[in-house]
Each structure stands twice: as structure tokens, then as C-alpha cells.
C-alpha positions, 0 to 999 in steps of 0.5 A: 500500500505504501508503494502505491501511495509513493507512486501516486504522490510522485507522479501526481496521479489518481489511484485506479484499479488494474484488475484481477487479471493484470499480472496474468495478461502482462506476462503470459510467456513467463506464466506459461513456462512456469506452469509447463515446468510444474507439469513436468515436475509432476511427471506429465508430458505435454505438447503446447500449441498456440491458440 
């Protein structure tokens, strides 16, 4: 919360909610790689094709 307040004061901007999917939409490749690695660790082999 302090970080948000700092940037709001520094940049003289109002607060606005980014939404629940902000981080998911921001870095899809990184999330995909993390989930694929997790599946591999669980012993599941998958083939990925872009939708």
C-alpha cells in the first residue's frame, strides 16, 4: 500500500484499479513456462500449441 501511495504522490496521479487479471495478461510467456515446468515436475508430458 505504501508503494502505491509513493507512486501516486510522485507522479501526481489518481489511484485506479488494474484488475484481477493484470499480472496474468502482462506476462503470459513467463506464466506459461512456469506452469509447463510444474507439469513436468509432476511427471506429465505435454505438447503446447498456440491458440
